[in-house]
C-alpha positions, 0 to 999 in steps of 0.5 A: 499500500502506497503512501498516497493511497493511505492518505486518500483513505484517511481524507475520505474517512474525514469527509465521510464524517461531514456528510449529513444523512438526516435532514431532520437533525437540529443545530446551531449555526453562527453567521458572522460579518452581517451587513448593517442593514440586516435584520431578523426578517431578512435573515430568516427569509433568506435561510428558509430556502436551506430548511426550517428556521426554528429560532433566530437571534441577532446580537444587538448593542444594549445602549443603542439596540443596533445589530453588532454584526452577527447572529446565531440561528 
């Protein structure tokens, strides 16, 4: 067995772990570097094309209530 063959098997095992097998799994997604004008409704409408969005939180400044530029969904 050559070193290149071993390396390709190792990479294949690594990428097989990343495959999504069940579309019903939930998780938390961090979205950074958002433009200043993006709000919750625009984000939700954009990401619903990829699946159901159950919860969305845009981080905001406590003093000014303006978005900080990142969100969790």
